[in-house]
mmCIF file as gemmi writes it, N, C-alpha and C atoms, coordinates in Angstrom:
data_model
loop_
_atom_site.group_PDB
_atom_site.id
_atom_site.type_symbol
_atom_site.label_atom_id
_atom_site.label_alt_id
_atom_site.label_comp_id
_atom_site.label_asym_id
_atom_site.label_entity_id
_atom_site.label_seq_id
_atom_site.pdbx_PDB_ins_code
_atom_site.Cartn_x
_atom_site.Cartn_y
_atom_site.Cartn_z
_atom_site.occupancy
_atom_site.B_iso_or_equiv
_atom_site.pdbx_formal_charge
_atom_site.auth_seq_id
_atom_site.auth_asym_id
_atom_site.pdbx_PDB_model_num
ATOM 1 N N . UNK Axp A 1 ? 1.02 -1.108 0.163 1 0 ? 1 A 1
ATOM 2 C CA . UNK Axp A 1 ? -0.001 0.045 0.038 1 0 ? 1 A 1
ATOM 3 C C . UNK Axp A 1 ? 0.86 1.381 0.039 1 0 ? 1 A 1
ATOM 4 N N . UNK Axp A 2 ? 1.002 1.958 -0.829 1 0 ? 2 A 1
ATOM 5 C CA . UNK Axp A 2 ? 1.528 3.446 -0.914 1 0 ? 2 A 1
ATOM 6 C C . UNK Axp A 2 ? 1.036 4.328 0.064 1 0 ? 2 A 1
ATOM 7 N N . UNK Axp A 3 ? 1.849 5.316 0.151 1 0 ? 3 A 1
ATOM 8 C CA . UNK Axp A 3 ? 1.484 6.599 1.42 1 0 ? 3 A 1
ATOM 9 C C . UNK Axp A 3 ? 0.42 7.252 0.785 1 0 ? 3 A 1
ATOM 10 N N . UNK Axp A 4 ? 0.266 7.351 -0.518 1 0 ? 4 A 1
ATOM 11 C CA . UNK Axp A 4 ? -1.115 7.899 -0.769 1 0 ? 4 A 1
ATOM 12 C C . UNK Axp A 4 ? -2.206 7.281 -0.181 1 0 ? 4 A 1
ATOM 13 N N . UNK Axp A 5 ? -2.074 6.099 -0.742 1 0 ? 5 A 1
ATOM 14 C CA . UNK Axp A 5 ? -3.368 5.186 -0.326 1 0 ? 5 A 1
ATOM 15 C C . UNK Axp A 5 ? -3.8 5.324 1.207 1 0 ? 5 A 1
ATOM 16 N N . UNK Axp A 6 ? -2.262 5.161 2.168 1 0 ? 6 A 1
ATOM 17 C CA . UNK Axp A 6 ? -2.483 5.09 3.486 1 0 ? 6 A 1
ATOM 18 C C . UNK Axp A 6 ? -3.342 6.456 3.673 1 0 ? 6 A 1
ATOM 19 N N . UNK Axp A 7 ? -2.857 7.557 3.284 1 0 ? 7 A 1
ATOM 20 C CA . UNK Axp A 7 ? -3.668 8.939 3.848 1 0 ? 7 A 1
ATOM 21 C C . UNK Axp A 7 ? -4.778 8.835 3.282 1 0 ? 7 A 1
ATOM 22 N N . UNK Axp A 8 ? -5.556 8.232 2.116 1 0 ? 8 A 1
ATOM 23 C CA . UNK Axp A 8 ? -6.872 8.166 1.807 1 0 ? 8 A 1
ATOM 24 C C . UNK Axp A 8 ? -7.489 7.305 3.103 1 0 ? 8 A 1
ATOM 25 N N . UNK Axp A 9 ? -6.857 6.177 3.149 1 0 ? 9 A 1
ATOM 26 C CA . UNK Axp A 9 ? -7.32 5.236 4.337 1 0 ? 9 A 1
ATOM 27 C C . UNK Axp A 9 ? -7.551 6.05 5.613 1 0 ? 9 A 1
ATOM 28 N N . UNK Axp A 10 ? -6.852 7.004 5.984 1 0 ? 10 A 1
ATOM 29 C CA . UNK Axp A 10 ? -6.645 7.419 7.445 1 0 ? 10 A 1
ATOM 30 C C . UNK Axp A 10 ? -8.046 8.692 7.276 1 0 ? 10 A 1
ATOM 31 N N . UNK Axp A 11 ? -7.842 9.362 6.253 1 0 ? 11 A 1
ATOM 32 C CA . UNK Axp A 11 ? -9.082 10.204 5.73 1 0 ? 11 A 1
ATOM 33 C C . UNK Axp A 11 ? -10.333 9.623 5.969 1 0 ? 11 A 1
ATOM 34 N N . UNK Axp A 12 ? -10.492 8.259 5.652 1 0 ? 12 A 1
ATOM 35 C CA . UNK Axp A 12 ? -11.987 7.759 5.61 1 0 ? 12 A 1
ATOM 36 C C . UNK Axp A 12 ? -12.148 7.515 7.368 1 0 ? 12 A 1
ATOM 37 N N . UNK Axp A 13 ? -10.96 6.973 7.864 1 0 ? 13 A 1
ATOM 38 C CA . UNK Axp A 13 ? -11.354 6.696 9.43 1 0 ? 13 A 1
ATOM 39 C C . UNK Axp A 13 ? -10.974 8.045 10.353 1 0 ? 13 A 1
ATOM 40 N N . UNK Axp A 14 ? -10.695 9.152 9.941 1 0 ? 14 A 1
ATOM 41 C CA . UNK Axp A 14 ? -10.7 10.063 10.592 1 0 ? 14 A 1
ATOM 42 C C . UNK Axp A 14 ? -10.987 11.468 10.077 1 0 ? 14 A 1
ATOM 43 N N . UNK Axp A 15 ? -11.86 11.863 9.327 1 0 ? 15 A 1
ATOM 44 C CA . UNK Axp A 15 ? -12.161 12.884 8.422 1 0 ? 15 A 1
ATOM 45 C C . UNK Axp A 15 ? -12.067 14.192 9.191 1 0 ? 15 A 1
ATOM 46 N N . UNK Axp A 16 ? -11.888 13.979 10.551 1 0 ? 16 A 1
ATOM 47 C CA . UNK Axp A 16 ? -11.648 15.452 11.507 1 0 ? 16 A 1
ATOM 48 C C . UNK Axp A 16 ? -10.335 15.738 11.612 1 0 ? 16 A 1
ATOM 49 N N . UNK Axp A 17 ? -9.249 14.956 10.975 1 0 ? 17 A 1
ATOM 50 C CA . UNK Axp A 17 ? -7.836 15.11 11.187 1 0 ? 17 A 1
ATOM 51 C C . UNK Axp A 17 ? -7.704 16.433 10.639 1 0 ? 17 A 1
ATOM 52 N N . UNK Axp A 18 ? -6.193 16.969 10.833 1 0 ? 18 A 1
ATOM 53 C CA . UNK Axp A 18 ? -5.747 18.211 10.555 1 0 ? 18 A 1
ATOM 54 C C . UNK Axp A 18 ? -5.54 18.046 8.946 1 0 ? 18 A 1
ATOM 55 N N . UNK Axp A 19 ? -6.31 17.818 8.171 1 0 ? 19 A 1
ATOM 56 C CA . UNK Axp A 19 ? -5.983 17.595 6.587 1 0 ? 19 A 1
ATOM 57 C C . UNK Axp A 19 ? -5.806 19.112 5.975 1 0 ? 19 A 1
ATOM 58 N N . UNK Axp A 20 ? -4.774 18.831 4.88 1 0 ? 20 A 1
ATOM 59 C CA . UNK Axp A 20 ? -4.317 19.976 4.133 1 0 ? 20 A 1
ATOM 60 C C . UNK Axp A 20 ? -4.46 19.827 2.727 1 0 ? 20 A 1
ATOM 61 N N . UNK Axp A 21 ? -4.68 20.8 1.933 1 0 ? 21 A 1
ATOM 62 C CA . UNK Axp A 21 ? -5.203 20.793 0.661 1 0 ? 21 A 1
ATOM 63 C C . UNK Axp A 21 ? -4.115 20.02 -0.096 1 0 ? 21 A 1
ATOM 64 N N . UNK Axp A 22 ? -2.889 20.213 0.256 1 0 ? 22 A 1
ATOM 65 C CA . UNK Axp A 22 ? -1.758 19.352 -0.584 1 0 ? 22 A 1
ATOM 66 C C . UNK Axp A 22 ? -1.914 17.985 -0.408 1 0 ? 22 A 1
ATOM 67 N N . UNK Axp A 23 ? -2.7 17.553 0.686 1 0 ? 23 A 1
ATOM 68 C CA . UNK Axp A 23 ? -3.049 16.118 0.789 1 0 ? 23 A 1
ATOM 69 C C . UNK Axp A 23 ? -4.013 15.449 -0.158 1 0 ? 23 A 1
ATOM 70 N N . UNK Axp A 24 ? -5.084 16.493 -0.072 1 0 ? 24 A 1
ATOM 71 C CA . UNK Axp A 24 ? -6.178 15.865 -1.427 1 0 ? 24 A 1
ATOM 72 C C . UNK Axp A 24 ? -5.499 16.165 -2.796 1 0 ? 24 A 1
ATOM 73 N N . UNK Axp A 25 ? -4.526 17.026 -3.162 1 0 ? 25 A 1
ATOM 74 C CA . UNK Axp A 25 ? -3.706 17.314 -4.42 1 0 ? 25 A 1
ATOM 75 C C . UNK Axp A 25 ? -2.908 15.972 -4.592 1 0 ? 25 A 1
ATOM 76 N N . UNK Axp A 26 ? -2.295 15.545 -3.464 1 0 ? 26 A 1
ATOM 77 C CA . UNK Axp A 26 ? -1.296 14.18 -3.853 1 0 ? 26 A 1
ATOM 78 C C . UNK Axp A 26 ? -2.46 12.964 -4.274 1 0 ? 26 A 1
ATOM 79 N N . UNK Axp A 27 ? -3.292 12.897 -3.39 1 0 ? 27 A 1
ATOM 80 C CA . UNK Axp A 27 ? -4.304 11.749 -3.825 1 0 ? 27 A 1
ATOM 81 C C . UNK Axp A 27 ? -5.106 11.872 -5.2 1 0 ? 27 A 1
ATOM 82 N N . UNK Axp A 28 ? -5.37 13.204 -5.358 1 0 ? 28 A 1
ATOM 83 C CA . UNK Axp A 28 ? -6.016 13.231 -6.649 1 0 ? 28 A 1
ATOM 84 C C . UNK Axp A 28 ? -5.021 13.07 -8.026 1 0 ? 28 A 1
ATOM 85 N N . UNK Axp A 29 ? -3.816 13.289 -7.947 1 0 ? 29 A 1
ATOM 86 C CA . UNK Axp A 29 ? -2.764 12.993 -8.484 1 0 ? 29 A 1
ATOM 87 C C . UNK Axp A 29 ? -2.839 11.336 -8.881 1 0 ? 29 A 1
ATOM 88 N N . UNK Axp A 30 ? -2.604 10.843 -7.767 1 0 ? 30 A 1
ATOM 89 C CA . UNK Axp A 30 ? -2.571 9.304 -7.873 1 0 ? 30 A 1
ATOM 90 C C . UNK Axp A 30 ? -3.666 8.655 -8.229 1 0 ? 30 A 1
ATOM 91 N N . UNK Axp A 31 ? -4.797 9.224 -8.126 1 0 ? 31 A 1
ATOM 92 C CA . UNK Axp A 31 ? -5.856 8.517 -8.947 1 0 ? 31 A 1
ATOM 93 C C . UNK Axp A 31 ? -6.689 9.162 -10.237 1 0 ? 31 A 1
ATOM 94 N N . UNK Axp A 32 ? -5.608 9.957 -10.845 1 0 ? 32 A 1
ATOM 95 C CA . UNK Axp A 32 ? -5.708 10.615 -12.177 1 0 ? 32 A 1
ATOM 96 C C . UNK Axp A 32 ? -6.834 11.336 -12.033 1 0 ? 32 A 1
ATOM 97 N N . UNK Axp A 33 ? -6.932 12.129 -11.22 1 0 ? 33 A 1
ATOM 98 C CA . UNK Axp A 33 ? -7.903 13.191 -11.067 1 0 ? 33 A 1
ATOM 99 C C . UNK Axp A 33 ? -7.482 14.543 -11.124 1 0 ? 33 A 1
ATOM 100 N N . UNK Axp A 34 ? -7.742 15.518 -12.27 1 0 ? 34 A 1
ATOM 101 C CA . UNK Axp A 34 ? -7.021 16.846 -12.421 1 0 ? 34 A 1
ATOM 102 C C . UNK Axp A 34 ? -7.646 17.848 -11.475 1 0 ? 34 A 1
ATOM 103 N N . UNK Axp A 35 ? -6.924 18.737 -11.061 1 0 ? 35 A 1
ATOM 104 C CA . UNK Axp A 35 ? -7.442 19.774 -10.018 1 0 ? 35 A 1
ATOM 105 C C . UNK Axp A 35 ? -7.052 21.189 -10.625 1 0 ? 35 A 1
ATOM 106 N N . UNK Axp A 36 ? -7.485 22.155 -10.296 1 0 ? 36 A 1
ATOM 107 C CA . UNK Axp A 36 ? -7.135 23.533 -10.361 1 0 ? 36 A 1
ATOM 108 C C . UNK Axp A 36 ? -7.412 24.579 -9.37 1 0 ? 36 A 1
ATOM 109 N N . UNK Axp A 37 ? -6.592 25.307 -9.228 1 0 ? 37 A 1
ATOM 110 C CA . UNK Axp A 37 ? -6.875 26.461 -8.064 1 0 ? 37 A 1
ATOM 111 C C . UNK Axp A 37 ? -6.813 27.726 -8.861 1 0 ? 37 A 1
ATOM 112 N N . UNK Axp A 38 ? -7.872 28.623 -9.426 1 0 ? 38 A 1
ATOM 113 C CA . UNK Axp A 38 ? -7.589 29.564 -10.04 1 0 ? 38 A 1
ATOM 114 C C . UNK Axp A 38 ? -7.243 30.59 -9.147 1 0 ? 38 A 1
ATOM 115 N N . UNK Axp A 39 ? -7.78 30.715 -7.753 1 0 ? 39 A 1
ATOM 116 C CA . UNK Axp A 39 ? -7.449 31.821 -6.901 1 0 ? 39 A 1
ATOM 117 C C . UNK Axp A 39 ? -6.845 30.94 -5.561 1 0 ? 39 A 1
ATOM 118 N N . UNK Axp A 40 ? -6.891 31.578 -4.338 1 0 ? 40 A 1
ATOM 119 C CA . UNK Axp A 40 ? -6.242 30.757 -3.383 1 0 ? 40 A 1
ATOM 120 C C . UNK Axp A 40 ? -7.269 30.204 -2.402 1 0 ? 40 A 1
ATOM 121 N N . UNK Axp A 41 ? -8.452 30.69 -2.629 1 0 ? 41 A 1
ATOM 122 C CA . UNK Axp A 41 ? -9.522 30.174 -1.526 1 0 ? 41 A 1
ATOM 123 C C . UNK Axp A 41 ? -10.121 28.751 -1.748 1 0 ? 41 A 1
ATOM 124 N N . UNK Axp A 42 ? -10.277 28.397 -3.105 1 0 ? 42 A 1
ATOM 125 C CA . UNK Axp A 42 ? -10.865 27.124 -3.151 1 0 ? 42 A 1
ATOM 126 C C . UNK Axp A 42 ? -9.816 26.236 -4.436 1 0 ? 42 A 1
ATOM 127 N N . UNK Axp A 43 ? -10.263 24.776 -4.073 1 0 ? 43 A 1
ATOM 128 C CA . UNK Axp A 43 ? -9.626 24.014 -5.308 1 0 ? 43 A 1
ATOM 129 C C . UNK Axp A 43 ? -10.729 23.216 -5.881 1 0 ? 43 A 1
ATOM 130 N N . UNK Axp A 44 ? -10.483 23.026 -7.174 1 0 ? 44 A 1
ATOM 131 C CA . UNK Axp A 44 ? -11.581 22.199 -8.017 1 0 ? 44 A 1
ATOM 132 C C . UNK Axp A 44 ? -11.009 20.882 -8.571 1 0 ? 44 A 1
ATOM 133 N N . UNK Axp A 45 ? -11.732 19.91 -7.892 1 0 ? 45 A 1
ATOM 134 C CA . UNK Axp A 45 ? -11.188 18.764 -8.737 1 0 ? 45 A 1
ATOM 135 C C . UNK Axp A 45 ? -12.151 18.058 -9.688 1 0 ? 45 A 1
ATOM 136 N N . UNK Axp A 46 ? -11.541 17.36 -10.851 1 0 ? 46 A 1
ATOM 137 C CA . UNK Axp A 46 ? -12.315 17.031 -11.884 1 0 ? 46 A 1
ATOM 138 C C . UNK Axp A 46 ? -12.09 15.688 -12.276 1 0 ? 46 A 1
ATOM 139 N N . UNK Axp A 47 ? -12.873 14.795 -12.302 1 0 ? 47 A 1
ATOM 140 C CA . UNK Axp A 47 ? -12.527 13.293 -12.693 1 0 ? 47 A 1
ATOM 141 C C . UNK Axp A 47 ? -13.071 13.259 -14.274 1 0 ? 47 A 1
ATOM 142 N N . UNK Axp A 48 ? -12.207 12.449 -14.96 1 0 ? 48 A 1
ATOM 143 C CA . UNK Axp A 48 ? -12.298 12.263 -16.309 1 0 ? 48 A 1
ATOM 144 C C . UNK Axp A 48 ? -13.954 11.941 -16.757 1 0 ? 48 A 1
ATOM 145 N N . UNK Axp A 49 ? -14.729 11.548 -15.939 1 0 ? 49 A 1
ATOM 146 C CA . UNK Axp A 49 ? -16.222 11.766 -16.377 1 0 ? 49 A 1
ATOM 147 C C . UNK Axp A 49 ? -16.949 12.689 -16.143 1 0 ? 49 A 1
ATOM 148 N N . UNK Axp A 50 ? -16.292 13.793 -15.875 1 0 ? 50 A 1
ATOM 149 C CA . UNK Axp A 50 ? -16.843 14.955 -15.989 1 0 ? 50 A 1
ATOM 150 C C . UNK Axp A 50 ? -17.263 15.695 -14.318 1 0 ? 50 A 1
ATOM 151 N N . UNK Axp A 51 ? -17.416 14.855 -13.611 1 0 ? 51 A 1
ATOM 152 C CA . UNK Axp A 51 ? -17.791 15.218 -12.174 1 0 ? 51 A 1
ATOM 153 C C . UNK Axp A 51 ? -16.835 15.963 -11.455 1 0 ? 51 A 1
ATOM 154 N N . UNK Axp A 52 ? -17.274 16.931 -10.81 1 0 ? 52 A 1
ATOM 155 C CA . UNK Axp A 52 ? -16.208 17.884 -10.171 1 0 ? 52 A 1
ATOM 156 C C . UNK Axp A 52 ? -16.457 17.969 -8.595 1 0 ? 52 A 1
ATOM 157 N N . UNK Axp A 53 ? -15.77 18.353 -8.037 1 0 ? 53 A 1
ATOM 158 C CA . UNK Axp A 53 ? -15.824 18.576 -6.208 1 0 ? 53 A 1
ATOM 159 C C . UNK Axp A 53 ? -15.135 20.001 -6.074 1 0 ? 53 A 1
ATOM 160 N N . UNK Axp A 54 ? -15.666 20.864 -5.436 1 0 ? 54 A 1
ATOM 161 C CA . UNK Axp A 54 ? -14.896 22.17 -5.195 1 0 ? 54 A 1
ATOM 162 C C . UNK Axp A 54 ? -14.692 21.952 -3.484 1 0 ? 54 A 1
ATOM 163 N N . UNK Axp A 55 ? -13.587 22.136 -3.008 1 0 ? 55 A 1
ATOM 164 C CA . UNK Axp A 55 ? -13.094 22.182 -1.575 1 0 ? 55 A 1
ATOM 165 C C . UNK Axp A 55 ? -12.448 23.726 -1.428 1 0 ? 55 A 1
ATOM 166 N N . UNK Axp A 56 ? -13.019 24.139 -0.302 1 0 ? 56 A 1
ATOM 167 C CA . UNK Axp A 56 ? -11.991 25.329 0.477 1 0 ? 56 A 1
ATOM 168 C C . UNK Axp A 56 ? -10.749 24.959 0.879 1 0 ? 56 A 1
ATOM 169 N N . UNK Axp A 57 ? -9.908 25.595 0.605 1 0 ? 57 A 1
ATOM 170 C CA . UNK Axp A 57 ? -8.375 25.658 0.59 1 0 ? 57 A 1
ATOM 171 C C . UNK Axp A 57 ? -8.194 25.94 2.111 1 0 ? 57 A 1
ATOM 172 N N . UNK Axp A 58 ? -8.98 26.242 3.013 1 0 ? 58 A 1
ATOM 173 C CA . UNK Axp A 58 ? -8.986 26.821 4.443 1 0 ? 58 A 1
ATOM 174 C C . UNK Axp A 58 ? -8.53 25.747 5.143 1 0 ? 58 A 1
ATOM 175 N N . UNK Axp A 59 ? -7.558 25.854 6.162 1 0 ? 59 A 1
ATOM 176 C CA . UNK Axp A 59 ? -6.946 25.027 6.928 1 0 ? 59 A 1
ATOM 177 C C . UNK Axp A 59 ? -7.532 25.128 8.57 1 0 ? 59 A 1
ATOM 178 N N . UNK Axp A 60 ? -8.093 24.158 9.165 1 0 ? 60 A 1
ATOM 179 C CA . UNK Axp A 60 ? -8.349 22.845 8.737 1 0 ? 60 A 1
ATOM 180 C C . UNK Axp A 60 ? -9.448 22.557 7.631 1 0 ? 60 A 1
ATOM 181 N N . UNK Axp A 61 ? -9.291 21.698 7.086 1 0 ? 61 A 1
ATOM 182 C CA . UNK Axp A 61 ? -10.308 21.442 6.109 1 0 ? 61 A 1
ATOM 183 C C . UNK Axp A 61 ? -11.404 20.904 6.614 1 0 ? 61 A 1
ATOM 184 N N . UNK Axp A 62 ? -13.046 21.194 6.876 1 0 ? 62 A 1
ATOM 185 C CA . UNK Axp A 62 ? -13.747 20.701 7.537 1 0 ? 62 A 1
ATOM 186 C C . UNK Axp A 62 ? -14.267 19.276 7.292 1 0 ? 62 A 1
ATOM 187 N N . UNK Axp A 63 ? -14.58 18.42 7.925 1 0 ? 63 A 1
ATOM 188 C CA . UNK Axp A 63 ? -14.814 16.882 8.132 1 0 ? 63 A 1
ATOM 189 C C . UNK Axp A 63 ? -15.775 16.776 6.693 1 0 ? 63 A 1
ATOM 190 N N . UNK Axp A 64 ? -16.798 17.611 6.679 1 0 ? 64 A 1
ATOM 191 C CA . UNK Axp A 64 ? -17.755 17.336 5.635 1 0 ? 64 A 1
ATOM 192 C C . UNK Axp A 64 ? -17.059 17.219 4.028 1 0 ? 64 A 1
ATOM 193 N N . UNK Axp A 65 ? -16.024 17.933 4.209 1 0 ? 65 A 1
ATOM 194 C CA . UNK Axp A 65 ? -15.409 17.939 2.785 1 0 ? 65 A 1
ATOM 195 C C . UNK Axp A 65 ? -14.51 17.055 2.456 1 0 ? 65 A 1
ATOM 196 N N . UNK Axp A 66 ? -13.694 16.503 3.304 1 0 ? 66 A 1
ATOM 197 C CA . UNK Axp A 66 ? -12.892 15.261 3.508 1 0 ? 66 A 1
ATOM 198 C C . UNK Axp A 66 ? -13.824 14.068 3.055 1 0 ? 66 A 1
ATOM 199 N N . UNK Axp A 67 ? -15.091 13.988 3.835 1 0 ? 67 A 1
ATOM 200 C CA . UNK Axp A 67 ? -16 12.958 3.33 1 0 ? 67 A 1
ATOM 201 C C . UNK Axp A 67 ? -16.21 12.962 1.966 1 0 ? 67 A 1
ATOM 202 N N . UNK Axp A 68 ? -16.69 13.905 1.585 1 0 ? 68 A 1
ATOM 203 C CA . UNK Axp A 68 ? -17.205 14.228 0.067 1 0 ? 68 A 1
ATOM 204 C C . UNK Axp A 68 ? -16.027 14.017 -0.757 1 0 ? 68 A 1
ATOM 205 N N . UNK Axp A 69 ? -14.723 14.253 -0.472 1 0 ? 69 A 1
ATOM 206 C CA . UNK Axp A 69 ? -13.545 13.977 -1.215 1 0 ? 69 A 1
ATOM 207 C C . UNK Axp A 69 ? -13.279 12.508 -1.53 1 0 ? 69 A 1
ATOM 208 N N . UNK Axp A 70 ? -13.464 11.818 -0.378 1 0 ? 70 A 1
ATOM 209 C CA . UNK Axp A 70 ? -13.177 10.352 -0.085 1 0 ? 70 A 1
ATOM 210 C C . UNK Axp A 70 ? -14.208 9.77 -1.18 1 0 ? 70 A 1
ATOM 211 N N . UNK Axp A 71 ? -15.343 10.034 -0.888 1 0 ? 71 A 1
ATOM 212 C CA . UNK Axp A 71 ? -16.422 9.183 -2.016 1 0 ? 71 A 1
ATOM 213 C C . UNK Axp A 71 ? -16.217 9.861 -3.386 1 0 ? 71 A 1
ATOM 214 N N . UNK Axp A 72 ? -15.861 11.023 -3.603 1 0 ? 72 A 1
ATOM 215 C CA . UNK Axp A 72 ? -15.355 11.204 -4.829 1 0 ? 72 A 1
ATOM 216 C C . UNK Axp A 72 ? -14.276 10.513 -5.496 1 0 ? 72 A 1
ATOM 217 N N . UNK Axp A 73 ? -13.411 10.345 -4.879 1 0 ? 73 A 1
ATOM 218 C CA . UNK Axp A 73 ? -11.928 9.459 -5.244 1 0 ? 73 A 1
ATOM 219 C C . UNK Axp A 73 ? -12.352 8.238 -5.528 1 0 ? 73 A 1
ATOM 220 N N . UNK Axp A 74 ? -13.3 7.413 -4.598 1 0 ? 74 A 1
ATOM 221 C CA . UNK Axp A 74 ? -13.821 6.284 -4.953 1 0 ? 74 A 1
ATOM 222 C C . UNK Axp A 74 ? -14.628 6.192 -6.335 1 0 ? 74 A 1
ATOM 223 N N . UNK Axp A 75 ? -15.413 7.258 -6.712 1 0 ? 75 A 1
ATOM 224 C CA . UNK Axp A 75 ? -16.151 7.072 -7.816 1 0 ? 75 A 1
ATOM 225 C C . UNK Axp A 75 ? -17.573 7.14 -7.438 1 0 ? 75 A 1
ATOM 226 N N . UNK Axp A 76 ? -17.978 7.451 -6.174 1 0 ? 76 A 1
ATOM 227 C CA . UNK Axp A 76 ? -19.575 7.24 -5.895 1 0 ? 76 A 1
ATOM 228 C C . UNK Axp A 76 ? -20.063 8.539 -6.06 1 0 ? 76 A 1
């Protein structure tokens, strides 16, 4: 299991952790999910099927966004 996969598993188990936007970007890169950050306050992730998810880049990232991101990566 790679480090990125471990981080994703930790996000599932503890969405209230002190997650940073760089963690999400690393997971997105590993799963071939494009991301863009036109400003500094939000990052938009886009899967190849056209689905997208926008996450505020504030720290810490709220658990609701971590839960949405995990589902988004898993394709739900």
